[in-house]
VEXZA-848018 format. One record per atom (N, C-alpha, C): residue number from 1; residue in three letters; atom name; x, y, z. Coordinates in steps of 0.05 Angstrom, whole numbers, always signed. Example, Ala and Ser with C-alpha at 12.3 -4.5 7.8 and 13.67 -1.06 7.14 Angstrom:
// VEXZA-848018
- k,r,a,px,py,pz
- 1,ALA,N,+264,-114,+156;
- 1,ALA,CA,+246,-90,+156;
- 1,ALA,C,+264,-66,+156;
- 2,SER,N,+257,-45,+142;
- 2,SER,CA,+273,-21,+143;
- 2,SER,C,+258,+1,+157;
This chain:
// VEXZA-848018
- k,r,a,px,py,pz
- 1,MET,N,+17,-24,+0;
- 1,MET,CA,+0,+0,+0;
- 1,MET,C,+18,+25,+0;
- 2,LEU,N,+12,+43,-18;
- 2,LEU,CA,+28,+67,-20;
- 2,LEU,C,+20,+88,+1;
- 3,LYS,N,+40,+101,+12;
- 3,LYS,CA,+35,+123,+31;
- 3,LYS,C,+30,+148,+15;
- 4,ARG,N,+21,+169,+28;
- 4,ARG,CA,+15,+194,+14;
- 4,ARG,C,+40,+210,+7;
- 5,GLU,N,+60,+207,+23;
- 5,GLU,CA,+84,+224,+20;
- 5,GLU,C,+100,+217,-5;
- 6,ARG,N,+99,+235,-25;
- 6,ARG,CA,+114,+231,-50;
- 6,ARG,C,+143,+239,-45;
- 7,ILE,N,+162,+223,-56;
- 7,ILE,CA,+190,+229,-54;
- 7,ILE,C,+200,+237,-82;
- 8,LEU,N,+215,+259,-83;
- 8,LEU,CA,+228,+268,-108;
- 8,LEU,C,+257,+259,-106;
- 9,VAL,N,+266,+243,-126;
- 9,VAL,CA,+293,+235,-127;
- 9,VAL,C,+306,+249,-151;
- 10,VAL,N,+327,+265,-145;
- 10,VAL,CA,+342,+280,-165;
- 10,VAL,C,+369,+265,-168;
- 11,GLU,N,+371,+250,-189;
- 11,GLU,CA,+395,+232,-193;
- 11,GLU,C,+399,+228,-223;
- 12,ASP,N,+424,+234,-232;
- 12,ASP,CA,+429,+231,-261;
- 12,ASP,C,+440,+203,-268;
- 13,ASP,N,+448,+187,-249;
- 13,ASP,CA,+457,+160,-255;
- 13,ASP,C,+433,+141,-255;
- 14,PRO,N,+426,+130,-278;
- 14,PRO,CA,+402,+113,-280;
- 14,PRO,C,+402,+89,-261;
- 15,GLN,N,+425,+77,-256;
- 15,GLN,CA,+426,+54,-238;
- 15,GLN,C,+421,+62,-209;
- 16,VAL,N,+432,+84,-200;
- 16,VAL,CA,+428,+94,-173;
- 16,VAL,C,+399,+102,-170;
- 17,ALA,N,+388,+116,-190;
- 17,ALA,CA,+360,+125,-189;
- 17,ALA,C,+341,+100,-187;
- 18,GLU,N,+347,+79,-202;
- 18,GLU,CA,+331,+55,-201;
- 18,GLU,C,+332,+42,-173;
- 19,ILE,N,+356,+40,-161;
- 19,ILE,CA,+359,+29,-135;
- 19,ILE,C,+342,+45,-114;
- 20,LEU,N,+344,+71,-116;
- 20,LEU,CA,+329,+88,-97;
- 20,LEU,C,+299,+84,-102;
- 21,GLN,N,+291,+84,-128;
- 21,GLN,CA,+262,+82,-134;
- 21,GLN,C,+251,+56,-123;
- 22,TRP,N,+264,+33,-129;
- 22,TRP,CA,+254,+7,-120;
- 22,TRP,C,+253,+5,-90;
- 23,ASN,N,+273,+14,-76;
- 23,ASN,CA,+273,+12,-47;
- 23,ASN,C,+253,+30,-34;
- 24,LEU,N,+250,+54,-44;
- 24,LEU,CA,+230,+72,-32;
- 24,LEU,C,+202,+63,-39;
- 25,PHE,N,+198,+53,-63;
- 25,PHE,CA,+172,+42,-71;
- 25,PHE,C,+165,+18,-54;
- 26,ALA,N,+185,+0,-49;
- 26,ALA,CA,+180,-24,-33;
- 26,ALA,C,+173,-16,-4;
- 27,ALA,N,+182,+8,+5;
- 27,ALA,CA,+175,+17,+31;
- 27,ALA,C,+148,+32,+31;
- 28,GLY,N,+136,+34,+8;
- 28,GLY,CA,+109,+45,+6;
- 28,GLY,C,+107,+74,-4;
- 29,TYR,N,+129,+85,-13;
- 29,TYR,CA,+129,+113,-22;
- 29,TYR,C,+126,+116,-52;
- 30,PRO,N,+108,+133,-61;
- 30,PRO,CA,+108,+140,-90;
- 30,PRO,C,+133,+157,-96;
- 31,VAL,N,+146,+151,-118;
- 31,VAL,CA,+171,+164,-124;
- 31,VAL,C,+170,+177,-152;
- 32,THR,N,+181,+201,-154;
- 32,THR,CA,+185,+214,-180;
- 32,THR,C,+215,+217,-183;
- 33,ILE,N,+225,+207,-206;
- 33,ILE,CA,+254,+209,-212;
- 33,ILE,C,+258,+230,-233;
- 34,VAL,N,+278,+248,-229;
- 34,VAL,CA,+287,+267,-249;
- 34,VAL,C,+317,+265,-251;
- 35,GLN,N,+328,+271,-275;
- 35,GLN,CA,+356,+268,-280;
- 35,GLN,C,+372,+294,-282;
- 36,ASP,N,+358,+317,-281;
- 36,ASP,CA,+373,+342,-282;
- 36,ASP,C,+359,+363,-265;
- 37,GLY,N,+374,+384,-260;
- 37,GLY,CA,+364,+405,-242;
- 37,GLY,C,+340,+420,-252;
- 38,LEU,N,+338,+424,-278;
- 38,LEU,CA,+315,+439,-289;
- 38,LEU,C,+289,+423,-285;
- 39,ALA,N,+291,+398,-291;
- 39,ALA,CA,+267,+380,-287;
- 39,ALA,C,+260,+379,-257;
- 40,ALA,N,+280,+379,-240;
- 40,ALA,CA,+276,+379,-211;
- 40,ALA,C,+261,+404,-202;
- 41,LEU,N,+268,+427,-212;
- 41,LEU,CA,+254,+451,-204;
- 41,LEU,C,+225,+450,-213;
- 42,ARG,N,+220,+441,-237;
- 42,ARG,CA,+192,+439,-248;
- 42,ARG,C,+176,+420,-231;
- 43,VAL,N,+186,+396,-226;
- 43,VAL,CA,+171,+376,-210;
- 43,VAL,C,+167,+385,-182;
- 44,PHE,N,+187,+398,-170;
- 44,PHE,CA,+185,+408,-143;
- 44,PHE,C,+162,+428,-141;
- 45,ASP,N,+160,+446,-160;
- 45,ASP,CA,+138,+466,-160;
- 45,ASP,C,+111,+453,-165;
- 46,GLU,N,+110,+433,-183;
- 46,GLU,CA,+84,+421,-190;
- 46,GLU,C,+74,+402,-169;
- 47,GLU,N,+92,+385,-158;
- 47,GLU,CA,+83,+364,-141;
- 47,GLU,C,+87,+370,-111;
- 48,ARG,N,+104,+389,-104;
- 48,ARG,CA,+111,+395,-77;
- 48,ARG,C,+115,+369,-61;
- 49,PRO,N,+137,+355,-65;
- 49,PRO,CA,+141,+329,-52;
- 49,PRO,C,+144,+333,-22;
- 50,ALA,N,+140,+311,-8;
- 50,ALA,CA,+143,+311,+21;
- 50,ALA,C,+173,+310,+29;
- 51,LEU,N,+190,+300,+11;
- 51,LEU,CA,+218,+297,+16;
- 51,LEU,C,+233,+296,-10;
- 52,VAL,N,+258,+305,-11;
- 52,VAL,CA,+274,+305,-35;
- 52,VAL,C,+301,+291,-28;
- 53,THR,N,+309,+273,-46;
- 53,THR,CA,+337,+263,-45;
- 53,THR,C,+351,+276,-70;
- 54,ILE,N,+375,+284,-66;
- 54,ILE,CA,+388,+299,-87;
- 54,ILE,C,+418,+292,-89;
- 55,ASP,N,+427,+288,-114;
- 55,ASP,CA,+455,+286,-119;
- 55,ASP,C,+466,+314,-125;
- 56,LEU,N,+489,+320,-114;
- 56,LEU,CA,+500,+347,-118;
- 56,LEU,C,+509,+352,-146;
- 57,ASN,N,+516,+331,-161;
- 57,ASN,CA,+528,+335,-187;
- 57,ASN,C,+509,+328,-210;
- 58,VAL,N,+485,+339,-209;
- 58,VAL,CA,+466,+335,-232;
- 58,VAL,C,+470,+357,-252;
- 59,PRO,N,+463,+351,-277;
- 59,PRO,CA,+467,+372,-298;
- 59,PRO,C,+446,+394,-298;
- 60,THR,N,+451,+415,-312;
- 60,THR,CA,+434,+438,-317;
- 60,THR,C,+434,+458,-293;
- 61,VAL,N,+423,+450,-271;
- 61,VAL,CA,+424,+466,-246;
- 61,VAL,C,+437,+448,-225;
- 62,SER,N,+459,+457,-213;
- 62,SER,CA,+473,+439,-194;
- 62,SER,C,+457,+433,-169;
- 63,GLY,N,+464,+410,-157;
- 63,GLY,CA,+450,+402,-132;
- 63,GLY,C,+453,+423,-110;
- 64,PHE,N,+476,+436,-109;
- 64,PHE,CA,+480,+457,-89;
- 64,PHE,C,+459,+480,-93;
- 65,ARG,N,+456,+488,-118;
- 65,ARG,CA,+437,+509,-123;
- 65,ARG,C,+408,+500,-118;
- 66,LEU,N,+402,+475,-126;
- 66,LEU,CA,+375,+464,-121;
- 66,LEU,C,+369,+464,-91;
- 67,LEU,N,+388,+455,-76;
- 67,LEU,CA,+384,+454,-47;
- 67,LEU,C,+376,+481,-36;
- 68,SER,N,+391,+501,-44;
- 68,SER,CA,+385,+528,-35;
- 68,SER,C,+357,+537,-44;
- 69,LEU,N,+350,+532,-69;
- 69,LEU,CA,+324,+540,-80;
- 69,LEU,C,+301,+525,-66;
- 70,PHE,N,+305,+499,-62;
- 70,PHE,CA,+284,+483,-49;
- 70,PHE,C,+279,+493,-20;
- 71,LYS,N,+301,+498,-6;
- 71,LYS,CA,+298,+507,+22;
- 71,LYS,C,+286,+535,+24;
- 72,ARG,N,+291,+551,+4;
- 72,ARG,CA,+279,+578,+5;
- 72,ARG,C,+249,+576,-1;
- 73,ALA,N,+242,+559,-20;
- 73,ALA,CA,+214,+556,-28;
- 73,ALA,C,+197,+541,-7;
- 74,ALA,N,+209,+521,+6;
- 74,ALA,CA,+194,+504,+25;
- 74,ALA,C,+213,+494,+46;
- 75,PRO,N,+219,+511,+66;
- 75,PRO,CA,+239,+503,+86;
- 75,PRO,C,+232,+478,+102;
- 76,HIS,N,+206,+471,+103;
- 76,HIS,CA,+197,+448,+119;
- 76,HIS,C,+202,+422,+104;
- 77,VAL,N,+207,+422,+78;
- 77,VAL,CA,+211,+397,+62;
- 77,VAL,C,+239,+388,+67;
- 78,PRO,N,+242,+364,+78;
- 78,PRO,CA,+269,+353,+83;
- 78,PRO,C,+284,+347,+57;
- 79,VAL,N,+310,+353,+56;
- 79,VAL,CA,+326,+347,+33;
- 79,VAL,C,+349,+330,+42;
- 80,LEU,N,+351,+306,+31;
- 80,LEU,CA,+373,+288,+37;
- 80,LEU,C,+393,+288,+13;
- 81,VAL,N,+417,+295,+18;
- 81,VAL,CA,+438,+295,-2;
- 81,VAL,C,+450,+267,-4;
- 82,ILE,N,+449,+255,-28;
- 82,ILE,CA,+461,+229,-33;
- 82,ILE,C,+481,+233,-55;
- 83,THR,N,+507,+232,-48;
- 83,THR,CA,+527,+239,-68;
- 83,THR,C,+554,+225,-62;
- 84,ALA,N,+570,+224,-83;
- 84,ALA,CA,+597,+213,-81;
- 84,ALA,C,+617,+235,-77;
- 85,SER,N,+607,+260,-74;
- 85,SER,CA,+624,+283,-70;
- 85,SER,C,+641,+280,-45;
- 86,ALA,N,+663,+295,-44;
- 86,ALA,CA,+681,+294,-22;
- 86,ALA,C,+667,+302,+4;
- 87,PHE,N,+675,+290,+26;
- 87,PHE,CA,+663,+296,+52;
- 87,PHE,C,+667,+325,+60;
- 88,GLU,N,+687,+338,+50;
- 88,GLU,CA,+692,+366,+57;
- 88,GLU,C,+669,+384,+49;
- 89,GLU,N,+653,+375,+29;
- 89,GLU,CA,+630,+391,+20;
- 89,GLU,C,+607,+390,+39;
- 90,VAL,N,+608,+373,+59;
- 90,VAL,CA,+587,+371,+79;
- 90,VAL,C,+581,+397,+92;
- 91,GLU,N,+602,+412,+99;
- 91,GLU,CA,+599,+438,+112;
- 91,GLU,C,+583,+457,+95;
- 92,ASP,N,+589,+458,+69;
- 92,ASP,CA,+574,+475,+50;
- 92,ASP,C,+545,+466,+48;
- 93,VAL,N,+542,+440,+46;
- 93,VAL,CA,+515,+429,+43;
- 93,VAL,C,+498,+435,+68;
- 94,ALA,N,+510,+431,+92;
- 94,ALA,CA,+496,+437,+117;
- 94,ALA,C,+489,+466,+118;
- 95,ARG,N,+506,+484,+110;
- 95,ARG,CA,+501,+512,+111;
- 95,ARG,C,+477,+519,+92;
- 96,ASP,N,+475,+504,+70;
- 96,ASP,CA,+453,+509,+51;
- 96,ASP,C,+427,+497,+60;
- 97,GLY,N,+427,+482,+82;
- 97,GLY,CA,+402,+472,+93;
- 97,GLY,C,+396,+443,+89;
- 98,ALA,N,+415,+426,+81;
- 98,ALA,CA,+410,+398,+78;
- 98,ALA,C,+402,+386,+105;
- 99,ASP,N,+383,+368,+105;
- 99,ASP,CA,+375,+355,+130;
- 99,ASP,C,+391,+331,+136;
- 100,ASP,N,+404,+319,+116;
- 100,ASP,CA,+420,+295,+120;
- 100,ASP,C,+439,+292,+97;
- 101,PHE,N,+460,+276,+101;
- 101,PHE,CA,+480,+272,+80;
- 101,PHE,C,+487,+242,+79;
- 102,ILE,N,+485,+230,+56;
- 102,ILE,CA,+491,+201,+52;
- 102,ILE,C,+511,+199,+30;
- 103,THR,N,+533,+185,+35;
- 103,THR,CA,+554,+182,+14;
- 103,THR,C,+549,+156,-2;
- 104,LYS,N,+557,+158,-27;
- 104,LYS,CA,+556,+135,-45;
- 104,LYS,C,+582,+121,-43;
- 105,PRO,N,+582,+95,-45;
- 105,PRO,CA,+559,+77,-46;
- 105,PRO,C,+545,+76,-20;
- 106,PHE,N,+519,+71,-21;
- 106,PHE,CA,+502,+72,+3;
- 106,PHE,C,+487,+46,+7;
- 107,ASP,N,+478,+42,+32;
- 107,ASP,CA,+461,+20,+38;
- 107,ASP,C,+432,+29,+34;
- 108,PRO,N,+417,+17,+15;
- 108,PRO,CA,+390,+26,+10;
- 108,PRO,C,+372,+25,+35;
- 109,TYR,N,+376,+6,+52;
- 109,TYR,CA,+361,+5,+77;
- 109,TYR,C,+365,+30,+94;
- 110,GLN,N,+391,+39,+95;
- 110,GLN,CA,+397,+64,+110;
- 110,GLN,C,+382,+88,+98;
- 111,VAL,N,+380,+89,+71;
- 111,VAL,CA,+366,+111,+58;
- 111,VAL,C,+337,+111,+66;
- 112,VAL,N,+324,+87,+65;
- 112,VAL,CA,+296,+85,+73;
- 112,VAL,C,+292,+93,+102;
- 113,ARG,N,+310,+84,+120;
- 113,ARG,CA,+308,+91,+148;
- 113,ARG,C,+309,+122,+152;
- 114,LYS,N,+328,+134,+138;
- 114,LYS,CA,+331,+163,+140;
- 114,LYS,C,+307,+178,+129;
- 115,VAL,N,+296,+169,+107;
- 115,VAL,CA,+272,+181,+95;
- 115,VAL,C,+250,+180,+116;
- 116,GLU,N,+245,+156,+127;
- 116,GLU,CA,+224,+153,+147;
- 116,GLU,C,+228,+171,+171;
- 117,TYR,N,+253,+172,+180;
- 117,TYR,CA,+259,+189,+203;
- 117,TYR,C,+252,+219,+197;
- 118,HIS,N,+261,+228,+175;
- 118,HIS,CA,+257,+257,+169;
- 118,HIS,C,+227,+263,+163;
- 119,LEU,N,+213,+244,+151;
- 119,LEU,CA,+184,+249,+147;
- 119,LEU,C,+169,+249,+173;
- 120,ARG,N,+176,+231,+191;
- 120,ARG,CA,+164,+231,+218;
- 120,ARG,C,+170,+257,+233;
- 121,ARG,N,+195,+266,+232;
- 121,ARG,CA,+204,+290,+245;
- 121,ARG,C,+188,+314,+234;
- 122,THR,N,+185,+315,+208;
- 122,THR,CA,+171,+337,+196;
- 122,THR,C,+141,+337,+203;
- 123,GLN,N,+129,+313,+203;
- 123,GLN,CA,+101,+311,+211;
- 123,GLN,C,+97,+319,+239;
- 124,THR,N,+115,+311,+257;
- 124,THR,CA,+112,+319,+285;
- 124,THR,C,+115,+349,+288;
- 125,ALA,N,+133,+361,+274;
- 125,ALA,CA,+137,+390,+276;
- 125,ALA,C,+113,+405,+265;
- 126,GLN,N,+99,+394,+245;
- 126,GLN,CA,+77,+408,+233;
- 126,GLN,C,+50,+403,+245;
- 127,SER,N,+48,+381,+261;
- 127,SER,CA,+22,+375,+273;
- 127,SER,C,+16,+394,+296;
- 128,PRO,N,-9,+403,+297;
- 128,PRO,CA,-15,+421,+319;
- 128,PRO,C,-12,+408,+346;
- 129,SER,N,-2,+424,+365;
- 129,SER,CA,+1,+413,+391;
- 129,SER,C,-26,+408,+404;
- 130,PRO,N,-28,+387,+420;
- 130,PRO,CA,-53,+382,+433;
- 130,PRO,C,-61,+405,+451;
- 131,PRO,N,-87,+410,+453;
- 131,PRO,CA,-95,+432,+470;
- 131,PRO,C,-86,+427,+499;
- 132,ARG,N,-77,+448,+511;
- 132,ARG,CA,-69,+445,+539;
- 132,ARG,C,-94,+446,+556;
- 133,SER,N,-93,+431,+578;
- 133,SER,CA,-117,+432,+595;
- 133,SER,C,-116,+458,+610;
- 134,VAL,N,-139,+471,+610;
- 134,VAL,CA,-141,+497,+623;
- 134,VAL,C,-155,+492,+650;
- 135,PRO,N,-142,+501,+671;
- 135,PRO,CA,-155,+496,+697;
- 135,PRO,C,-182,+510,+699;
- 136,ALA,N,-201,+497,+712;
- 136,ALA,CA,-227,+508,+715;
- 136,ALA,C,-225,+534,+732;
- 137,PRO,N,-240,+554,+725;
- 137,PRO,CA,-239,+578,+741;
- 137,PRO,C,-248,+573,+770;
- 138,ARG,N,-234,+587,+787;
- 138,ARG,CA,-242,+584,+816;
- 138,ARG,C,-268,+598,+821;
- 139,ARG,N,-283,+585,+837;
- 139,ARG,CA,-309,+597,+844;
- 139,ARG,C,-304,+618,+865;
- 140,ALA,N,-317,+640,+862;
- 140,ALA,CA,-315,+661,+881;
- 140,ALA,C,-329,+653,+907;
- 141,VAL,N,-316,+658,+929;
- 141,VAL,CA,-328,+653,+955;
- 141,VAL,C,-338,+680,+966;
- 142,PRO,N,-364,+681,+971;
- 142,PRO,CA,-375,+706,+981;
- 142,PRO,C,-362,+714,+1008;
- 143,VAL,N,-354,+738,+1010;
- 143,VAL,CA,-342,+748,+1034;
- 143,VAL,C,-358,+771,+1043;
- 144,GLU,N,-366,+770,+1069;
- 144,GLU,CA,-381,+793,+1079;
- 144,GLU,C,-362,+813,+1092;
- 145,ILE,N,-366,+837,+1085;
- 145,ILE,CA,-349,+858,+1097;
- 145,ILE,C,-365,+871,+1119;
- 146,ALA,N,-355,+872,+1143;
- 146,ALA,CA,-369,+883,+1165;
- 146,ALA,C,-365,+912,+1168;
């Protein structure tokens, strides 16, 4: 059974995209795959996914730029960076607002766990807090003034 939360996968390597698609689909998530930054921007605006996975080295519009644009447009949408880029880039990615960083090669199970974690975290942050119990007003006690 598919869950409501659609995942946008921005990945130019067809094999990696297929691995992500199959594993996320098996976990119950509908997945949209795009292979370049321009398509990612269009799909992000049209579908407003619940979460995005992104490779930093996609053509047309870089993953770094996409991350910044996605976070500006919808700061609550988690973005997981999945890339073979050097670990030194993590600082730049974190500054741009990535919610998590996964290096290639990756364990598909780890990706699914992180997706579920970030979706739960986002849902918890967006759900309204339960109403606080308000103490009943005190009853006034009549006082006679002599």
